[in-house]
PQR file of N, CA, C, O and H, with PARSE charges and radii, in Angstrom:
ATOM      1  N   MET A   1      36.957 119.667   5.714 -0.4000 1.5000
ATOM      2  CA  MET A   1      35.744 120.588   5.539 -0.0000 2.0000
ATOM      3  C   MET A   1      34.898 120.234   6.350  0.5500 1.7000
ATOM      4  O   MET A   1      34.779 119.020   6.521 -0.5500 1.4000
ATOM      5  N   ALA A   2      34.065 121.124   7.088 -0.4000 1.5000
ATOM      6  CA  ALA A   2      32.972 120.872   8.087 -0.0000 2.0000
ATOM      7  C   ALA A   2      31.795 120.624   7.400  0.5500 1.7000
ATOM      8  O   ALA A   2      31.588 121.207   6.336 -0.5500 1.4000
ATOM      9  H   ALA A   2      34.162 122.109   6.949  0.4000 1.0000
ATOM     10  N   ALA A   3      30.871 119.717   7.934 -0.4000 1.5000
ATOM     11  CA  ALA A   3      29.717 119.438   7.432 -0.0000 2.0000
ATOM     12  C   ALA A   3      28.621 120.629   7.629  0.5500 1.7000
ATOM     13  O   ALA A   3      28.698 121.329   8.638 -0.5500 1.4000
ATOM     14  H   ALA A   3      31.039 119.244   8.798  0.4000 1.0000
ATOM     15  N   MET A   4      27.850 120.799   6.898 -0.4000 1.5000
ATOM     16  CA  MET A   4      26.727 121.758   7.149 -0.0000 2.0000
ATOM     17  C   MET A   4      25.787 121.119   8.042  0.5500 1.7000
ATOM     18  O   MET A   4      25.388 119.969   7.856 -0.5500 1.4000
ATOM     19  H   MET A   4      27.787 120.230   6.079  0.4000 1.0000
ATOM     20  N   GLN A   5      25.394 121.917   9.099 -0.4000 1.5000
ATOM     21  CA  GLN A   5      24.362 121.429  10.002 -0.0000 2.0000
ATOM     22  C   GLN A   5      22.903 121.756   9.403  0.5500 1.7000
ATOM     23  O   GLN A   5      22.684 122.801   8.791 -0.5500 1.4000
ATOM     24  H   GLN A   5      25.718 122.851   9.250  0.4000 1.0000
ATOM     25  N   LEU A   6      22.078 120.924   9.597 -0.4000 1.5000
ATOM     26  CA  LEU A   6      20.698 120.917   9.006 -0.0000 2.0000
ATOM     27  C   LEU A   6      19.932 121.538  10.160  0.5500 1.7000
ATOM     28  O   LEU A   6      19.940 120.937  11.234 -0.5500 1.4000
ATOM     29  H   LEU A   6      22.256 120.075  10.094  0.4000 1.0000
ATOM     30  N   THR A   7      19.209 122.793  10.033 -0.4000 1.5000
ATOM     31  CA  THR A   7      18.212 123.327  10.941 -0.0000 2.0000
ATOM     32  C   THR A   7      16.873 122.473  10.826  0.5500 1.7000
ATOM     33  O   THR A   7      16.623 121.654   9.942 -0.5500 1.4000
ATOM     34  H   THR A   7      19.203 123.281   9.160  0.4000 1.0000
ATOM     35  N   ARG A   8      16.105 122.811  11.843 -0.4000 1.5000
ATOM     36  CA  ARG A   8      14.671 122.215  11.933 -0.0000 2.0000
ATOM     37  C   ARG A   8      13.870 122.708  10.655  0.5500 1.7000
ATOM     38  O   ARG A   8      13.077 121.958  10.086 -0.5500 1.4000
ATOM     39  H   ARG A   8      16.308 123.476  12.562  0.4000 1.0000
ATOM     40  N   THR A   9      14.087 123.857  10.279 -0.4000 1.5000
ATOM     41  CA  THR A   9      13.493 124.250   9.043 -0.0000 2.0000
ATOM     42  C   THR A   9      13.931 123.575   7.749  0.5500 1.7000
ATOM     43  O   THR A   9      13.128 123.296   6.858 -0.5500 1.4000
ATOM     44  H   THR A   9      14.732 124.467  10.740  0.4000 1.0000
ATOM     45  N   HIS A  10      15.246 123.321   7.682 -0.4000 1.5000
ATOM     46  CA  HIS A  10      15.774 122.471   6.702 -0.0000 2.0000
ATOM     47  C   HIS A  10      15.117 121.130   6.654  0.5500 1.7000
ATOM     48  O   HIS A  10      14.631 120.732   5.596 -0.5500 1.4000
ATOM     49  H   HIS A  10      15.898 123.547   8.406  0.4000 1.0000
ATOM     50  N   ARG A  11      15.075 120.395   7.770 -0.4000 1.5000
ATOM     51  CA  ARG A  11      14.625 119.049   7.961 -0.0000 2.0000
ATOM     52  C   ARG A  11      13.026 119.196   7.341  0.5500 1.7000
ATOM     53  O   ARG A  11      12.657 118.454   6.431 -0.5500 1.4000
ATOM     54  H   ARG A  11      15.470 120.719   8.630  0.4000 1.0000
ATOM     55  N   ILE A  12      12.217 120.127   7.872 -0.4000 1.5000
ATOM     56  CA  ILE A  12      11.112 120.160   7.473 -0.0000 2.0000
ATOM     57  C   ILE A  12      10.692 120.267   5.839  0.5500 1.7000
ATOM     58  O   ILE A  12       9.761 119.696   5.270 -0.5500 1.4000
ATOM     59  H   ILE A  12      12.516 120.730   8.612  0.4000 1.0000
ATOM     60  N   LEU A  13      11.644 121.147   5.309 -0.4000 1.5000
ATOM     61  CA  LEU A  13      11.454 121.345   3.849 -0.0000 2.0000
ATOM     62  C   LEU A  13      12.000 120.171   3.157  0.5500 1.7000
ATOM     63  O   LEU A  13      11.502 119.809   2.091 -0.5500 1.4000
ATOM     64  H   LEU A  13      12.400 121.610   5.770  0.4000 1.0000
ATOM     65  N   ILE A  14      12.864 119.631   3.624 -0.4000 1.5000
ATOM     66  CA  ILE A  14      13.344 118.261   2.962 -0.0000 2.0000
ATOM     67  C   ILE A  14      12.113 117.390   2.972  0.5500 1.7000
ATOM     68  O   ILE A  14      11.667 116.911   1.929 -0.5500 1.4000
ATOM     69  H   ILE A  14      13.268 119.926   4.490  0.4000 1.0000
ATOM     70  N   GLY A  15      11.557 117.183   4.168 -0.4000 1.5000
ATOM     71  CA  GLY A  15      10.461 116.317   4.328 -0.0000 2.0000
ATOM     72  C   GLY A  15       9.250 116.613   3.477  0.5500 1.7000
ATOM     73  O   GLY A  15       8.625 115.681   2.971 -0.5500 1.4000
ATOM     74  H   GLY A  15      11.919 117.572   5.015  0.4000 1.0000
ATOM     75  N   VAL A  16       8.877 117.922   3.292 -0.4000 1.5000
ATOM     76  CA  VAL A  16       7.872 118.192   2.436 -0.0000 2.0000
ATOM     77  C   VAL A  16       8.137 117.927   0.826  0.5500 1.7000
ATOM     78  O   VAL A  16       7.283 117.485   0.058 -0.5500 1.4000
ATOM     79  H   VAL A  16       9.385 118.679   3.703  0.4000 1.0000
ATOM     80  N   VAL A  17       9.356 118.249   0.502 -0.4000 1.5000
ATOM     81  CA  VAL A  17       9.874 117.906  -0.973 -0.0000 2.0000
ATOM     82  C   VAL A  17       9.880 116.400  -1.095  0.5500 1.7000
ATOM     83  O   VAL A  17       9.482 115.953  -2.170 -0.5500 1.4000
ATOM     84  H   VAL A  17      10.051 118.608   1.126  0.4000 1.0000
ATOM     85  N   VAL A  18      10.235 115.617  -0.243 -0.4000 1.5000
ATOM     86  CA  VAL A  18      10.266 114.168  -0.482 -0.0000 2.0000
ATOM     87  C   VAL A  18       8.820 113.604  -0.478  0.5500 1.7000
ATOM     88  O   VAL A  18       8.484 112.706  -1.250 -0.5500 1.4000
ATOM     89  H   VAL A  18      10.559 115.980   0.631  0.4000 1.0000
ATOM     90  N   ALA A  19       7.990 114.163   0.414 -0.4000 1.5000
ATOM     91  CA  ALA A  19       6.476 113.745   0.477 -0.0000 2.0000
ATOM     92  C   ALA A  19       5.894 113.977  -0.881  0.5500 1.7000
ATOM     93  O   ALA A  19       5.173 113.207  -1.516 -0.5500 1.4000
ATOM     94  H   ALA A  19       8.263 114.893   1.040  0.4000 1.0000
ATOM     95  N   GLY A  20       6.320 115.150  -1.221 -0.4000 1.5000
ATOM     96  CA  GLY A  20       5.665 115.813  -2.720 -0.0000 2.0000
ATOM     97  C   GLY A  20       6.173 114.726  -3.875  0.5500 1.7000
ATOM     98  O   GLY A  20       5.419 114.328  -4.764 -0.5500 1.4000
ATOM     99  H   GLY A  20       6.906 115.775  -0.706  0.4000 1.0000
ATOM    100  N   ALA A  21       7.345 114.369  -3.757 -0.4000 1.5000
ATOM    101  CA  ALA A  21       7.922 113.634  -4.779 -0.0000 2.0000
ATOM    102  C   ALA A  21       7.181 112.355  -4.816  0.5500 1.7000
ATOM    103  O   ALA A  21       6.767 111.862  -5.865 -0.5500 1.4000
ATOM    104  H   ALA A  21       7.957 114.693  -3.036  0.4000 1.0000
ATOM    105  N   VAL A  22       7.011 111.788  -3.554 -0.4000 1.5000
ATOM    106  CA  VAL A  22       6.319 110.373  -3.679 -0.0000 2.0000
ATOM    107  C   VAL A  22       4.885 110.615  -4.055  0.5500 1.7000
ATOM    108  O   VAL A  22       4.383 109.778  -4.805 -0.5500 1.4000
ATOM    109  H   VAL A  22       7.348 112.188  -2.702  0.4000 1.0000
ATOM    110  N   VAL A  23       4.203 111.544  -3.689 -0.4000 1.5000
ATOM    111  CA  VAL A  23       3.001 111.782  -4.134 -0.0000 2.0000
ATOM    112  C   VAL A  23       2.694 111.869  -5.779  0.5500 1.7000
ATOM    113  O   VAL A  23       1.755 111.368  -6.398 -0.5500 1.4000
ATOM    114  H   VAL A  23       4.611 112.224  -3.080  0.4000 1.0000
ATOM    115  N   ILE A  24       3.791 112.664  -6.264 -0.4000 1.5000
ATOM    116  CA  ILE A  24       3.826 112.794  -7.759 -0.0000 2.0000
ATOM    117  C   ILE A  24       4.190 111.457  -8.404  0.5500 1.7000
ATOM    118  O   ILE A  24       3.661 111.064  -9.444 -0.5500 1.4000
ATOM    119  H   ILE A  24       4.554 113.071  -5.762  0.4000 1.0000
ATOM    120  N   ALA A  25       5.108 110.791  -7.740 -0.4000 1.5000
ATOM    121  CA  ALA A  25       5.491 109.347  -8.364 -0.0000 2.0000
ATOM    122  C   ALA A  25       4.187 108.475  -8.229  0.5500 1.7000
ATOM    123  O   ALA A  25       3.903 107.754  -9.185 -0.5500 1.4000
ATOM    124  H   ALA A  25       5.538 111.111  -6.895  0.4000 1.0000
ATOM    125  N   ALA A  26       3.465 108.480  -7.248 -0.4000 1.5000
ATOM    126  CA  ALA A  26       2.240 107.562  -7.036 -0.0000 2.0000
ATOM    127  C   ALA A  26       1.396 107.851  -8.105  0.5500 1.7000
ATOM    128  O   ALA A  26       0.995 106.935  -8.823 -0.5500 1.4000
ATOM    129  H   ALA A  26       3.696 109.066  -6.471  0.4000 1.0000
ATOM    130  N   ILE A  27       1.007 109.256  -8.345 -0.4000 1.5000
ATOM    131  CA  ILE A  27       0.055 109.680  -9.226 -0.0000 2.0000
ATOM    132  C   ILE A  27       0.635 109.155 -10.785  0.5500 1.7000
ATOM    133  O   ILE A  27      -0.196 108.689 -11.564 -0.5500 1.4000
ATOM    134  H   ILE A  27       1.332 110.000  -7.761  0.4000 1.0000
ATOM    135  N   GLY A  28       1.787 109.230 -11.118 -0.4000 1.5000
ATOM    136  CA  GLY A  28       2.270 108.864 -12.353 -0.0000 2.0000
ATOM    137  C   GLY A  28       2.152 107.335 -12.463  0.5500 1.7000
ATOM    138  O   GLY A  28       1.831 106.811 -13.530 -0.5500 1.4000
ATOM    139  H   GLY A  28       2.463 109.609 -10.485  0.4000 1.0000
ATOM    140  N   PHE A  29       2.420 106.601 -11.322 -0.4000 1.5000
ATOM    141  CA  PHE A  29       2.386 105.062 -11.351 -0.0000 2.0000
ATOM    142  C   PHE A  29       0.970 104.798 -11.712  0.5500 1.7000
ATOM    143  O   PHE A  29       0.659 104.178 -12.729 -0.5500 1.4000
ATOM    144  H   PHE A  29       2.681 107.026 -10.455  0.4000 1.0000
ATOM    145  N   ALA A  30       0.086 105.298 -10.828 -0.4000 1.5000
ATOM    146  CA  ALA A  30      -1.256 105.018 -11.199 -0.0000 2.0000
ATOM    147  C   ALA A  30      -1.902 105.377 -12.419  0.5500 1.7000
ATOM    148  O   ALA A  30      -2.819 104.698 -12.881 -0.5500 1.4000
ATOM    149  H   ALA A  30       0.338 105.802 -10.002  0.4000 1.0000
ATOM    150  N   GLY A  31      -1.452 106.453 -12.984 -0.4000 1.5000
ATOM    151  CA  GLY A  31      -2.034 106.712 -14.544 -0.0000 2.0000
ATOM    152  C   GLY A  31      -1.306 105.755 -15.428  0.5500 1.7000
ATOM    153  O   GLY A  31      -1.903 105.294 -16.400 -0.5500 1.4000
ATOM    154  H   GLY A  31      -0.707 107.004 -12.608  0.4000 1.0000
ATOM    155  N   SER A  32      -0.090 105.419 -15.186 -0.4000 1.5000
ATOM    156  CA  SER A  32       0.609 104.518 -16.258 -0.0000 2.0000
ATOM    157  C   SER A  32      -0.035 103.071 -16.022  0.5500 1.7000
ATOM    158  O   SER A  32      -0.205 102.325 -16.986 -0.5500 1.4000
ATOM    159  H   SER A  32       0.395 105.794 -14.396  0.4000 1.0000
ATOM    160  N   TYR A  33      -0.353 102.727 -14.857 -0.4000 1.5000
ATOM    161  CA  TYR A  33      -0.685 101.442 -14.686 -0.0000 2.0000
ATOM    162  C   TYR A  33      -2.185 101.349 -15.250  0.5500 1.7000
ATOM    163  O   TYR A  33      -2.550 100.274 -15.726 -0.5500 1.4000
ATOM    164  H   TYR A  33      -0.215 103.333 -14.074  0.4000 1.0000
ATOM    165  N   ALA A  34      -3.049 102.419 -15.211 -0.4000 1.5000
ATOM    166  CA  ALA A  34      -4.404 102.439 -15.807 -0.0000 2.0000
ATOM    167  C   ALA A  34      -4.283 102.280 -17.169  0.5500 1.7000
ATOM    168  O   ALA A  34      -5.011 101.484 -17.762 -0.5500 1.4000
ATOM    169  H   ALA A  34      -2.753 103.292 -14.824  0.4000 1.0000
ATOM    170  N   ALA A  35      -3.380 102.999 -17.788 -0.4000 1.5000
ATOM    171  CA  ALA A  35      -3.350 103.147 -19.393 -0.0000 2.0000
ATOM    172  C   ALA A  35      -2.839 101.733 -19.895  0.5500 1.7000
ATOM    173  O   ALA A  35      -3.298 101.204 -20.908 -0.5500 1.4000
ATOM    174  H   ALA A  35      -2.789 103.647 -17.307  0.4000 1.0000
ATOM    175  N   VAL A  36      -1.955 101.222 -19.187 -0.4000 1.5000
ATOM    176  CA  VAL A  36      -1.481  99.740 -19.809 -0.0000 2.0000
ATOM    177  C   VAL A  36      -2.542  98.823 -19.486  0.5500 1.7000
ATOM    178  O   VAL A  36      -2.783  97.985 -20.355 -0.5500 1.4000
ATOM    179  H   VAL A  36      -1.583 101.651 -18.364  0.4000 1.0000
ATOM    180  N   ARG A  37      -3.288  98.788 -18.345 -0.4000 1.5000
ATOM    181  CA  ARG A  37      -4.247  98.029 -18.055 -0.0000 2.0000
ATOM    182  C   ARG A  37      -5.327  97.905 -19.157  0.5500 1.7000
ATOM    183  O   ARG A  37      -5.651  96.882 -19.759 -0.5500 1.4000
ATOM    184  H   ARG A  37      -3.092  99.468 -17.639  0.4000 1.0000
ATOM    185  N   ASP A  38      -5.884  99.329 -19.314 -0.4000 1.5000
ATOM    186  CA  ASP A  38      -6.995  99.382 -20.368 -0.0000 2.0000
ATOM    187  C   ASP A  38      -6.352  98.965 -21.667  0.5500 1.7000
ATOM    188  O   ASP A  38      -7.100  98.332 -22.413 -0.5500 1.4000
ATOM    189  H   ASP A  38      -5.621 100.160 -18.824  0.4000 1.0000
ATOM    190  N   LEU A  39      -5.175  99.174 -22.081 -0.4000 1.5000
ATOM    191  CA  LEU A  39      -4.660  98.705 -23.441 -0.0000 2.0000
ATOM    192  C   LEU A  39      -4.782  97.252 -23.577  0.5500 1.7000
ATOM    193  O   LEU A  39      -5.341  96.668 -24.506 -0.5500 1.4000
ATOM    194  H   LEU A  39      -4.567  99.687 -21.476  0.4000 1.0000
ATOM    195  N   ALA A  40      -4.098  96.624 -22.371 -0.4000 1.5000
ATOM    196  CA  ALA A  40      -4.034  95.118 -22.386 -0.0000 2.0000
ATOM    197  C   ALA A  40      -5.594  94.692 -22.503  0.5500 1.7000
ATOM    198  O   ALA A  40      -5.933  93.853 -23.338 -0.5500 1.4000
ATOM    199  H   ALA A  40      -3.645  97.099 -21.616  0.4000 1.0000
ATOM    200  N   HIS A  41      -6.446  95.249 -21.711 -0.4000 1.5000
ATOM    201  CA  HIS A  41      -7.806  94.679 -21.823 -0.0000 2.0000
ATOM    202  C   HIS A  41      -8.390  94.868 -23.323  0.5500 1.7000
ATOM    203  O   HIS A  41      -9.050  93.982 -23.866 -0.5500 1.4000
ATOM    204  H   HIS A  41      -6.171  95.930 -21.033  0.4000 1.0000
ATOM    205  N   ASP A  42      -8.104  96.026 -23.903 -0.4000 1.5000
ATOM    206  CA  ASP A  42      -8.684  96.090 -25.264 -0.0000 2.0000
ATOM    207  C   ASP A  42      -7.979  95.162 -26.243  0.5500 1.7000
ATOM    208  O   ASP A  42      -8.563  94.967 -27.309 -0.5500 1.4000
ATOM    209  H   ASP A  42      -7.568  96.746 -23.463  0.4000 1.0000
ATOM    210  N   LYS A  43      -6.837  94.575 -26.044 -0.4000 1.5000
ATOM    211  CA  LYS A  43      -6.217  93.652 -26.686 -0.0000 2.0000
ATOM    212  C   LYS A  43      -6.406  92.207 -26.471  0.5500 1.7000
ATOM    213  O   LYS A  43      -5.758  91.290 -26.975 -0.5500 1.4000
ATOM    214  H   LYS A  43      -6.362  94.733 -25.178  0.4000 1.0000
ATOM    215  N   GLY A  44      -7.447  92.140 -25.600 -0.4000 1.5000
ATOM    216  CA  GLY A  44      -7.989  90.654 -25.300 -0.0000 2.0000
ATOM    217  C   GLY A  44      -7.262  90.047 -24.225  0.5500 1.7000
ATOM    218  O   GLY A  44      -7.341  88.826 -24.355 -0.5500 1.4000
ATOM    219  H   GLY A  44      -7.974  92.885 -25.190  0.4000 1.0000
ATOM    220  N   PHE A  45      -6.588  90.368 -23.218 -0.4000 1.5000
ATOM    221  CA  PHE A  45      -5.793  89.751 -22.409 -0.0000 2.0000
ATOM    222  C   PHE A  45      -6.833  89.289 -21.360  0.5500 1.7000
ATOM    223  O   PHE A  45      -6.466  88.428 -20.561 -0.5500 1.4000
ATOM    224  H   PHE A  45      -6.524  91.360 -23.112  0.4000 1.0000
ATOM    225  N   GLY A  46      -7.944  89.716 -21.290 -0.4000 1.5000
ATOM    226  CA  GLY A  46      -8.741  89.221 -20.367 -0.0000 2.0000
ATOM    227  C   GLY A  46      -8.511  89.528 -18.914  0.5500 1.7000
ATOM    228  O   GLY A  46      -8.097  90.641 -18.589 -0.5500 1.4000
ATOM    229  H   GLY A  46      -8.243  90.416 -21.939  0.4000 1.0000
ATOM    230  N   ASP A  47      -8.773  88.548 -17.983 -0.4000 1.5000
ATOM    231  CA  ASP A  47      -8.549  88.821 -16.544 -0.0000 2.0000
ATOM    232  C   ASP A  47      -6.983  89.176 -16.313  0.5500 1.7000
ATOM    233  O   ASP A  47      -6.652  89.955 -15.419 -0.5500 1.4000
ATOM    234  H   ASP A  47      -9.109  87.644 -18.247  0.4000 1.0000
ATOM    235  N   PHE A  48      -6.216  88.674 -17.011 -0.4000 1.5000
ATOM    236  CA  PHE A  48      -4.664  88.704 -17.059 -0.0000 2.0000
ATOM    237  C   PHE A  48      -4.346  90.290 -17.126  0.5500 1.7000
ATOM    238  O   PHE A  48      -3.333  90.772 -16.619 -0.5500 1.4000
ATOM    239  H   PHE A  48      -6.485  88.041 -17.737  0.4000 1.0000
ATOM    240  N   ALA A  49      -5.344  91.058 -17.820 -0.4000 1.5000
ATOM    241  CA  ALA A  49      -4.881  92.543 -17.862 -0.0000 2.0000
ATOM    242  C   ALA A  49      -4.993  93.350 -16.819  0.5500 1.7000
ATOM    243  O   ALA A  49      -4.856  94.566 -16.960 -0.5500 1.4000
ATOM    244  H   ALA A  49      -6.166  90.666 -18.231  0.4000 1.0000
ATOM    245  N   ASN A  50      -5.239  92.822 -15.707 -0.4000 1.5000
ATOM    246  CA  ASN A  50      -5.207  93.435 -14.323 -0.0000 2.0000
ATOM    247  C   ASN A  50      -3.839  93.360 -13.632  0.5500 1.7000
ATOM    248  O   ASN A  50      -3.507  94.186 -12.782 -0.5500 1.4000
ATOM    249  H   ASN A  50      -5.350  91.835 -15.592  0.4000 1.0000
ATOM    250  N   VAL A  51      -3.204  92.535 -13.950 -0.4000 1.5000
ATOM    251  CA  VAL A  51      -1.794  92.223 -13.541 -0.0000 2.0000
ATOM    252  C   VAL A  51      -0.658  92.270 -14.599  0.5500 1.7000
ATOM    253  O   VAL A  51       0.532  92.126 -14.318 -0.5500 1.4000
ATOM    254  H   VAL A  51      -3.474  91.864 -14.640  0.4000 1.0000
ATOM    255  N   PHE A  52      -1.118  92.473 -15.761 -0.4000 1.5000
ATOM    256  CA  PHE A  52      -0.168  92.722 -16.850 -0.0000 2.0000
ATOM    257  C   PHE A  52       0.715  93.880 -16.736  0.5500 1.7000
ATOM    258  O   PHE A  52       1.902  93.768 -17.043 -0.5500 1.4000
ATOM    259  H   PHE A  52      -2.084  92.590 -15.989  0.4000 1.0000
ATOM    260  N   PRO A  53       0.236  94.963 -16.325 -0.5600 1.5000
ATOM    261  CA  PRO A  53       1.176  96.218 -16.168  0.2800 2.0000
ATOM    262  C   PRO A  53       2.177  95.934 -15.180  0.5500 1.7000
ATOM    263  O   PRO A  53       3.251  96.529 -15.268 -0.5500 1.4000
ATOM    264  N   ILE A  54       1.970  95.059 -14.193 -0.4000 1.5000
ATOM    265  CA  ILE A  54       3.103  94.763 -13.169 -0.0000 2.0000
ATOM    266  C   ILE A  54       4.393  94.305 -13.893  0.5500 1.7000
ATOM    267  O   ILE A  54       5.504  94.796 -13.690 -0.5500 1.4000
ATOM    268  H   ILE A  54       1.098  94.575 -14.122  0.4000 1.0000
ATOM    269  N   GLY A  55       4.128  93.349 -14.724 -0.4000 1.5000
ATOM    270  CA  GLY A  55       5.180  92.721 -15.553 -0.0000 2.0000
ATOM    271  C   GLY A  55       5.876  93.670 -16.522  0.5500 1.7000
ATOM    272  O   GLY A  55       6.966  93.363 -17.005 -0.5500 1.4000
ATOM    273  H   GLY A  55       3.226  92.950 -14.889  0.4000 1.0000
ATOM    274  N   ILE A  56       5.297  94.761 -16.799 -0.4000 1.5000
ATOM    275  CA  ILE A  56       6.038  95.708 -17.616 -0.0000 2.0000
ATOM    276  C   ILE A  56       6.711  96.458 -16.837  0.5500 1.7000
ATOM    277  O   ILE A  56       7.425  97.348 -17.301 -0.5500 1.4000
ATOM    278  H   ILE A  56       4.412  95.011 -16.407  0.4000 1.0000
TER
END
């Protein structure tokens, strides 16, 4: 079975989709990190609250 050849347009579209997925993932990570950091701060973790989300 022959492999499908990707055109320049296909490669550009794949790049746009991958870039979009990375941006959405970064936004989700930032929101999650901020929420867990704020929760840890409210629970009295002090300065450790800033690095606590990385362990989760």
